N, C-alpha and C positions, 0 to 999 in steps of 0.2 A: 203594330204588334207582329212579332215574328210568326210566320205561318209554316208549319212543317207538314201540312196535310198532303203535300205532293210526295213526300219521302217516307213518312211513317205509315207503314202498311198494317195489315191485320196481325202479322206475325213477326215482322222485322222492319228494319230501316233499309231503304233502297232508293238510289237515284243517281243522276248523272253528276260526275265529278269533273270540274269544280262548279258547274253551272247551278246545281241544286243544293250541293253541300260540299264542305271542305274540311280542312284540318281544324279550323277554329270551332266549327260545330262539333266535330268529333271529340274535341277536348271537353266541350260542355256535356256531350252524351256520356263520356267517361265519368265526369263528376256526378251527373244525375244517376247513373247506374250504381255508383258506389253509395250514393245517398239513399236511393230507394231500396236497395238490397240490404243495406246496413251491414255489409260484410266486412270482416277484418282484412280479407284478402280476396283477390279475383285472379282468373287466368285468362289470357288473351292469345289468340292465334290469328293467322291471316293466310289468304291464298296468294297466287302468283301475279295478280294484277299490279300494274306499275304503281297505282295509288295506294295499294294496301299497306306497305310498310309505314308510310307517313301517317296515314289515317289511324292505324292501330297504335303507333307511337304517341300520337296526340291523345287518343282515348286513355292510354296508360298514364300520361301526364295529368290528365284531368282527374282520374281516380286517385293517383298518388297524392295530389294536392289536397284531397279530402282526408288524407291520413290512411288510405287503404293500401295494403301491400299488393304488389302486382307480380305475377309469374308470367313471363313471356315465353311461349313455346314456339314462336316463329312460324315458318311455313308449315302448314298442316291442312288436312282435309277437315270438313265440318264434323264428320264423325270422330275424327281424332281429337278435336276440341271437346266434343261430348265425352269422350273417354277421359280426357284430362279433368273435366268438371266432375265426372262421376268418381274417378279413382282418387282424386285429391280432395273431394268434398268442397269444391269452390264454385261460386258463380262464374260464368264464362261469357266471353264475347268473341265471336268469330267474324272476321272482316272478309266478306265475299259478296258477290252478286250472283253466285251460282252459275246459271246458264245464260245470264243476260250478256249483251254485247260489251265490248272492251271498255267503253266510256263509263259504264256503270260501276258502282260499288255499294256495299251495304254492310249492315251489322245484324247477325243473328245472336240473340242474347238468351241466356238460360240462368236459372238459379242453381244452387249447389245440387249435385246429383243429376245434372242435365235436365232438370225440370223446366218446361218451356216458359218463356216470357212472351206473352201476347197482349192484345189490347185489354183483356180482362184480368191479366195476371201481372201487371206492372208496367206495360209499355205505355199506356195512356198517361200514367203518373210521370214516367220518364220524359215523355214528350212535353207535358205541361211545365215541368221544371226547366227543361232546355229552352222552351219558348220564353219563360219568365226571365231566365238569366240572360238570354240573348238581348232582351229589351233593357233590363235593369243593370246588367253587368253580373259577372260570376260572383258567388259568395266569397267572403274572405277565406284564405286557405286555413286549413286545420293547424292546430298547435304544432304537430309534427307531420312531416311528409312521409308517406308510405315508401317502403323499400321496394325497388324494382329489381327482380332477379330473372335470369334466363334458365330454361330447363328444356332438354330434349326428351320428348315422350314417345317418339316414333317406335323405338324398340319395345317399350312396354305395351304400347297399343297393339303391335303385331303379335306379341306373346299372348296378350289377353284374347284376341280373336282366335288364335291357334289353339288356345285352351278350350274354346267353345265348340270347335268343329275339328275332328281328327282327320287330317288328310294324309297322314304318314303311310297308310296301308292301301291307298287307292292305286288302281292301275295307272301307268303313265299316260298323261293326256297332253295333247298339243292344243294350246289355248292362245288365241289372238286377242290382245287387249288394246283398244283404242282409248287412250286417255284424253284425247281432244286438246292436248297441250295444257290440261288442267292438273289438279292435284293428285289424280290417280297415278300420274307419272312419278310422284314423290312417294306414295304409299305402297303401290303394288310391288315394286322390287323387294322391299323389306318384308312384306307379308308373305310373299310367295317364295322367298329365298329358301333353298334346300328342299323344297317339296318336289314330288315326282311330276313336275310340270315342265313342258317345253314352252317357254314364253316367247311369243312373237309380239314385240312391243311396237305399237304405232303411236306416233305423236306424243312421246313421253317427255319431250323438251318443255319445260315450264315456260309458257309464253302467253301472257294475258292479252295479247293482241289477237289470239286465235287465228293463226295464219292459214290453217288447213280447212277448218269448218267451225261453225258455232259448237260450243260444248253443250249441246242440248240434244241428247239422243232420242228424245220424245218426238222430234221432227224427223220423218223418214229420210230426208235428204242428207242428214248428218251421220247416218250409219251406212251409207252406200260404200264407202271405202272399206269399212270393216267387213261387210258382206262379201265384197269382191275378194279380199285377202283370205277369208275363210275358205271360199270356193277354190281359189287358186292354189292354196297350200295343202288342202285336204285336212284342215284342222278339225278337231273334235267339237269345238264351239268357239264363239267370240263373245267378248264382254266389252261394253262401252260405258264409260263413266261420264257424268256431267262435270261441270267446271270445278265444283268444290267436292266432287267424288262422294257425295252422300247418297246418290242414286246410281243404280246399275241396271243396264239393259242387256239382254241375252239374245244371241242368235244361234241357231242350231248348226249342225254340220253341213247343211245345205245352204247356209247363209240366210235362212228364213227367220224373221223375228219371232221370239217366243213371247206370248202375251204375259204382261206382268201379273194378270190374274192366275195364269197357270203356274208362274213362279210362286205366287202367294200360296196356292194350294199345295205345291210340292214342299215348300218350306214348312207349312203348317203341319203336314203329315209327319215330317221329320221331327219337329218340335214336340208334337203329341206323342211320338214314340219315347221321347225323353221325359215328358211330363204328362202321363196319362190323365185323361179327363179334363185337361186344361181348357181355358177360354181363349178363343182366337177372334180378333177384331177385324172386320172388313168394312170398307165404306160401301155406300149403297149403289155405286156404279161398277163394283167388281162383278165378275161373272157369277152366275148361279153355281158354277163348279165349286167355288170356294166354300160356301156353307155346306154343300153336299159332301165334299171331301172331309171337311172338319167333322161332320156327324159320322161319316163312315169310319173315321179313325177314333171315335169315342170322345170327341171334343164338343165344346159348346160354342157355336158361332154367335157373334154379337154384331149387329149392323149399326153403322154410325153415319153421320154426315161426312161430306168430303172435307178434308183439311187436317193437317197434322195436329193442330191443337185439340181437335175433337177426338182423334185417335189416341193421343197421349193421355188426355183426360179420362177417357173410358178405360184405357189400360191400367191407369193408376187406381181407378175406382173398382174395377173388377178383378184386379190381379192377373190380367191376361198374360199368357206366355208369349204371344206374338200378334202382330198386326200388319196388314198389307193394304196398299192402295194401288189403283189403276195407274198411277203416275210413277210407279216403281220406287216408292218409298216403302221401306220394310223396317218394322219396329220390333225390338226384342226386349223381353223382361230381363234377360241376362246382360243387356247393354243399357241398363238404367231407363228402360222404356223408350230409348232414343232410336232414331232411324240410322241404319248403316247399310249401304249398298254392298260394302265389302263382305260383311258377314253373310248376306243373302247369296252373293256370288260363291262363297266358300261352301255353302250348303248345296248349291247346284253342282259344284265340282265334286263334292263328296258323294252325292247321289249318282252322278254319271260315272265316276271312277269306281264305285262300289259294285257295278254290274258291267256286263259286256256289250249291251246294245247301244245304239246311237242315241243322241239326245232327242231327236225327233220322235223316236218310239217311246222314250221315257216320259216325255211331257204330254204325249197324246192322251193319256189317261186323265190328265188334268185340264185338257182343253176340249170341252165337250160341245160347245155351242157356237153359233155364228154371231159375230158382233160387228157393229158398224164402225167402231172407233168413235172418238169425240168429234162432232161436227158443229162448228160455230156459225151462227147466223147473226148479222148485224141487224138490229131492230130498234125502232124509235120508242116503242112502248112495250117494255118487257112484261110488265104486270098485265097489260091487256092481252098479249099473246098467250101468256100462261092461263089467264082466265078463259080464253077461247078454247084452249086445249082441254081444260077441265070440263067445260060445258059440253064439249064434243064426246067425252068419254064417261061422264059420271052416271049416265043412265043405261050404259051398255051392259047386257047380261054377261055374267062370267068374268067381269073385269073389276079389279079393286084399285083404289086410288089412295095414295098417302102423300103428305106434304112435309115429311121430315126435312127434306132439302130440295127446294124446288117442287116439282110435281113428278111423282113416279106412278106409272100406270102399268098394272100387271095382269096378264091373262094366262091361260094354261100353257101356251106355247111361245109366248113372247113377253117382253117388258120394255118399257122405255123410261128414261128420266130426262127432264129438261130443267136446267138450272140457269139462273141469271148470273152473269159475271159481276163481281163486286167493284171492278175497276173500269170496265168498258161496256159500251151499249151492245152487249152480246147475249144471246141465249145459247147454251151448250147442250147438245143432244147426244145421248148414248142409247143405242138399241141393241138388244140381244134376243135371239130366237133359236128354236130347235133346228132350224135349217136356214140356209142362205136366202132362199127365195122369200121366206116369211120375213126375215130381217130386212130385206130390201123393200118389201111392200110396206111394212110398218114405217120404216125410215121415210119413204116417199110421202105417205099419208100425213105424218107428223110435220114434215118440212113444208108441206102445202099449207098447213095452218099457220106455222111460224112465219112463213114468208109471204102470207097473203097480203 
């Protein structure tokens, strides 16, 4: 029997092409997606990887053979695909492997209105259907074949974003953008066109081989070029997008990285000014700063597990206006609860350009604590190490434990969270404290147990 366990993840399809999947499987995924969604029509986009046009075309053929109409929007960022799904009211499929190396590709799928498709919301059924058809042969084609049309939505996407954040009256800013040869090189010029921004474009050539560095700004080595350019040119800030441009990372005028938690707090304050009393979602490893700023601005913070499916589910349930994650995913009610790094970047530009001080001063009010960053440890017995940590802390005075996602231990002046990876034999540690010395001490104590 066909086994897709290596490529069907919790939220998407992802694997090496053609070793783990190819156009024949993509065609079956297209047919299964059409079958499970039951949609009359779908929308499909793809990134700049060499395998993306062929895979997305095969997916379109599979869906059309089931009688489903297909709108192809071609090269796009993932949040541009979400825009198309939301504005057209169609289920969507985006062909990308985000920040993964060049030999990878994948599919991010959503229902109409950019509602997520994950294991519990259709992906398991899609996988089962593809596996069955791979063994038995695809079902007979529908009585009529769906029509395939092409549509360019980049201009509409840019106009929608610019309608959500007014940048027309900000002071002129010099901004360096590192697109990492990914889809930011496609979207940024159109979104920023005509704004009071002096754009210094780095690596805007679309190239799925990623000749300069991996398109993963979460890894510090991949923003070194951006940091250097900001310092050399005296720019006001730098922005780095990942491969499919749904995440955005920020560096200040000194080239220093701005914590995604600080960006979450900044954007939350701005969204609460527009929607007083609103709910803001944050995952449990964002900084203490985030719920503090939300409350200070009259909002209601809600804490969730790590992962975009949990954020989007909670946003839909609570009607939240905004959500943010430590990984630089930012979700907006005004964007169908979907994540868009571009909109977060525009909020940063508006906040910076609406006052005279430098970005480092602006974000200092949102970056209040010392953090370790995520530290990964390879362990043979994840459950055993978590149990040892729990035993070491459960009887300590002034300490609380919760197991919403892994183990979180909280004291008056520090907290840490340890979570097991779903895909690797790793434990992931995050520590935050009121000062760096305490953060270092707690980090070392916890790692001694994890790595015992």
